[in-house]
N, C-alpha and C positions, 0 to 999 in steps of 0.2 A: 532593295532600297525602300524603306517604309515611307508613309505619307508625311510624317513630320520632317524627315530629312529632305524630301522633295520640296515641301513648303519653305523650309529653311534656305535651300539653294535659290529658290525663286525670289524670296525676300532679299537675300544678299545681292542678287543681280539688280533688282529694282533700286536698292539703296546705292549701289555703285553708279547706276545710270543717273540718278538724281544728283549724286555728288559731282560727277564729271560734267554734266550738261547744265546744271542749275547752280549748285552751291559754289563750285570752284570758280566759274567765271565771275560770280558776284563777289567772292572773297578777294580774288586777284584779277581785277579788270586789266585788259591789255593796255599798254602805254600807247598814246597817240603818236602818230608819225606825221611829219610834214609831208604834204603832197609835193612831189618833185616836178619842177617845170619840164616841159618837153623841148629840148633844144633843137631848134631847127638842125780801110786798107789795113793789112795785118801788121802787127807791131813787134818790135824787139822787146822782150820782157825781161826786166831786171828782178833780181831776188828781192822780195818785199822785206821791209824792216818794220819793227814794231812802231805803232802810231803813238803820238804823244797827245794826251787828252787836253782839249782846249775848253775853257769855260765858255758857256753860251753868251755871256755878257761881253766877251772879247770879240765876237764875230761882228762884222760890219756888212751892210748891204753891198752887193756888187755895184760897180759903176753903172749909172743908168744907160739905157740904150734907146735910140729913137725908133722904136718898133711899135706899131699899134697892137693892142690886145685883141686876140682872137680866142674867145672862151666857149665856143660851141662846136668844137671839132669832135665828130662822132665816129666811134668804132663800135660796130654792132654785129652780132650774129644771132642765131636762133635761141641762145641761152642768155646772153649778156647784152646790155645796152650801156656803154660807157661814154662819158663826155669828158673831153680833155681841153686844156687851155694852154696857150703858150706863155702864160704868166707862171713861171716856175717849171714849165714843161711838165705839168702834173695832171693827175686825175681830179676832175671836178666833182663828178658823181657817178655812181654805178647802180644799175637796177638789174635784179634777177628776174627774167621774163617768165620763168616757169613756176614762180612762187607768188603768192598773194599776201597782202598785209592783213591785219586783223579784220578790216572791213570787207574783205573779199572782192573788192572791185578794182583795186589798184595793184600794179606790179610792186614787188617788194623792194624797198630801198636797202642797199647794203652800205653805201658810202654817200654822205650828204655834205655839202659845203659848210664850213665853219670858219669864222674869223679868229677863233681862239687857238688854232693849231695849224701847222704847215700841212698842205695836202699830200696824199700818197704820191710817191715817186719823185717828189721834189728833192733837190740837193740842199741840205741844210748847211753843209760846211765844205768848202773847196779851198785847197791850198792852205788850210789851217786858219783861214781868216774870213772868207767870204760866205755870206748866207745868200743862196741863190733861189730861195723859195718864192721871192717876189720878182726875180729877174725876168724880163720879157725876152723870149727867144724868137729868132726868125723862123718862120714856117717855110721849110725847104720843100716839102712834099706832102700832099694829101690825096689819098685814094680811098675807096670804100673800106679797105681792110689794112691800110698802112699809113702812118704819118711819120714825118721826120722833122725834128726841131733842132736849132743850132744857135749857139752864142759863142762869142770870143771875149776873153778877158785880156786886160792890158798887159799882163805878164807873158802873153803869147800862148795861152792855153785855149784851144778850141774844143768846145764840148758839143757833142751831137747825141741826141736821143732818138732812137728808132723804135717805134711801137707798132705792133701788128696783131691782128686777131683772126683766127681761123674759125670756120664753122664747126659747131658741135663741141666746142671746148670752153672750159671754165677759166681760162687763163689768157693773159695778154703777154706775148713775147716782147721783151724789152732789151735793147742794147744801149749801153752807154759807151761812147767812143771818146777817148781823150787823146788829143793831138797837140804836140809841141811844135808850133810854127815859128819858134824863135831860133836863134843861133847858139843858144847855150842850154846846158842840161837843166831840166826843170823837175824838182821834187814835187810829187803830186799825191794827194789823198783826198777822199771825199766821204761824206755821210749821206746816204739816201734813205728817205722815209719809206719804210716797208709797210706800215699800217698806221692809219689815223682816221678820225672823223667817221668811225663805225656807227651805224644806226643802232639805237638801243634795242635790246631783245632780251627778255627775261629780267632778272635782278642784276643791274649793272655792277654792283660792288663785288659780286661773286661769280656771275656768269661771264662778264667781260674780263679778258685777261690777255697778257702778252704771252707769246709762245715762241720758244727757240728750239730748233732741232739740231742735235749734235751727233755726228757720226762717230760711233764708238767701235767700229769695225765689225766684221762678220755680217754686214748687211743690216745691222741694228741701229736704230735711231733713238737716242735718249731725249725725252721731252722735258724741257724746263718751263714750268708754267707759273706765272705770278698773277694773282687776281688783282683787280683794280683796287680793292681795299688794302692789299699788301703794298701796292705801288704808292698809294696815298701816304702810307707810313714811311716808306723808304723807296725812292727810285732805284731801279736795278741796272747794273752794268755787268755784262757777261763777257768774259774773254776766253771762253773755253776753246781748246784746239778742235778743229773739225766742224765748226758751225756751218751748216748747209742751208738753213732757211730760218726766217724769223718773221713774225707778224702779230696780228691780234685776232681775237675771236669774241663773239658773243655766244648766246646759248646754242644757236642752231647754225651759224654761218661763220666763215673765216675769210680773212684777208691776209695772205701770206706771200712773201717774196722769197723765191728760191734762187740762190746763186748757182751759176753754171759750174763753179768750182769753189771749194772752201779755202783755196790757197790765198785768195786776195781778201778774205773776210777776217778782220782782226777782232772786232767786238760788236756786241749788240747793246744798245741803250734803250731802256724802257722808262717812261715817266708818265705821270698823270697830268691831265690838263683840265682846268675848270672851264666848262662851257658857259659863257656869260649869257647866251641866248636860250638856255634850256633850264631856267630856274635853279641855277647853281649846281646842276648835276655834272659829274666829272666824266671825262673820256680819257683816252690814252694815246700816246705816240710811241711807236717802236721804230727804231732806225738802225741800219746796218752801217758800220764804220769799217772802211778798208784800211789796210796797212799802207805804209809809205811806199810809193813807187817812184822810180827815177826815169823820166823820159829823156832820151838823147835828143839832140837837135834834129828836127823834122821826124821824130819818132812818134809812135802811137801805141795805144793800149785799148783793147776792146773787151768789155765785160758783158756777158749775156745773163739774163735773168728770165725766170717765169714768174709772172705776177698772178697768183691764184685768187679768184674772187668767186666763192661758191659755197654750197651747203656742206655741212659736216655729215655727209652720207657715206657709209662704208664703201660702197661700190665706186663712188666718185673719188674719195680720198685714196683708195688703193691705186687708182690710175695715176695719181701724182706722188705716190709713196709718202702720203701724209696721214696714214691710218693711225699713227700714234696720237693724233688729236682727239680720238675717241677714247673715252675712259669707261670701261665696263665694270670697274670695281674688283673686289676680291674674288667674285664668282664669275670670272670671264667666260668660261665654257658654257655655263648654265645661262648666262645673260645673252650670249650670242645665239644659243639654241632657241630661247624664247623670242628673240628678235626675228629670227628666220621664220618662225611660226607666225608671228605677227605680220610680217611682210607677205607671207602666203595668204593670210586672210585678206590683206589689203588688195592683193591682186584680184580677189573675187568681189570684195565689198570695199570700194575706195573711200572709206571713212574711218579714220583712226579711232574716233570715239567709240563707234560700234565695235570695231575690231578689238579694242582693249577690253570691252565688256565680254565679248565672246572668249577671248583668251583667259580672262579672269574666271569665267564659268568653267572652262576646260580644266584649269588648274585646280579649281575646287572639286571637280569630279574625280580627278586623278588622286587627290589627297583625301578623298572621302573615307576610304578604309581606315587610315590613320586617325582622322578626325572622329570617326564613329567609335573606334576603340577607346580613344581618350574620353569621349562623352560617356560611354558605358562604365568606364572606371569611376568617373565622377558620380554617376547615378548610383552605383553600388556603395560608394562611400557615404552618399547622402542617406541611404537606407540604414547604414550602420550607425549613423549619428545618435539616434535615440538610445541604442544599447550602450554606446560609449558614454553618453551622459549619465545613464544609470550607474555605470561602473565608477565614474568620477564622483558621483554623489555618495555611493556606498563606501568607497575606499578613499575619501578625500583626506582622511587623517593618516593613511598608511600608503605612502608613495611606492613602497616596494611591492605590496600586493597589487596596487593599481597598475604597475608596470607588468 
C-alpha cells in the first residue's frame, strides 16, 4: 500500500468522524422529549362469528361508576417501569430503564400520556356500543408485580383485567376475563388498544408505523407495515386470517400486543391521531378487534396477551418471535454479517459512533484492492487523453479513420 493510499484512508476516516459527530447532529438535531413524572374461572367457548364494524361516532361512554381514580399504580422490574391507571384500566406511561434519551441523563420514554388518543390496553368498544377508555374500574388487587381491575356493565357483563410483570422481561402479561353474570345468553365482542401514545423517535412520518403479524404457516410470520404518512392518507383495516400480534413502532422501539391465540382476533384497525399538545404532530392508534362471542348464562371467556414494550434489537425480538420487525433490505445476509461485526466491536468499545468509524475503515481496507484497480485504470485513461485529443484533431473530418 503506497503513501497516497494510506493518506487517502486516513482522510476518509477523519471525514467520516466529522460527519457523524459534528455535521449530522447539527443537521438533524434530536427531538425534545417531555420529562416524565415519577409516580409514587375457565369458560365454555363458543365458535366465534364475524364481527360487524361499528362507526366510532356510534359508541357511547359506559354508564358512570362511583369509584375514585387511582392513576399511579406501578409495575416495575429491572428493565421496565410502567404506570397504570384504573381509568380505562390502561397504561399511563412506560419507561425503558436500560436506555437513555438524547440528553443522556433521563431514562427513555416509550409511552407518554396524551388527551388526543385512548391509552394502551384500554377497551374502545364493548358490546358493540360502549367506549370504556374513560371507565373507572374497581381496583381488586395490587401487589409489586400484579394488579387486578374490574368493572360491571348493566347488561350483566363483568370485565376483569389482570396485569403482571416478571423480572428480566420486556413484556407485561395481560388477561381479559369476560363473565356473563346474567340469566340470559350475552353476545360479546370488544376492541383493545394495542399501541398508542408512542414517544417520537426519528422522523415520525416514516419511522413511526403500525405493524401487524400474520401467521402464514410453516412458522413464518408475514409483516404488514403502514407508515404514519400512509395512515394519514388512508386509515388501515386488516382482516387477514391468522393475525397473531399488532402494535406500533418508532425508529428504535416497539409497542406490540400479542394474542395468546389468533382464533379470537378478527381484525386490526390503525388510524392517525393529531396530537394537539405537540405542535400539530401526528401519532397513531392501533387496536385489535375480536370476533363475536356468545357467553351462556354464568359463563366466562378468558383471553391472554403479551404486551411487549421494548427495543428493536435482534436478540430481544427473537425471544418474542417478533424478529420480522427488523428490516435488513435486499442484502440481508451481508447486513446481518456487518451487524455482527459491529456488535463485536461494541463489546470491546461501547460507543457506536467509534465502532461505525472502525467498521467503515475495515470495509475500506477490504475493498482497497478493487478501489486501487479502478483508480489505476482511471490514471491510465488520463495519460491517454492527450493522444486521443491529437487523434480527434487530426481526423475530425473523417469519423471512420478516427474510429
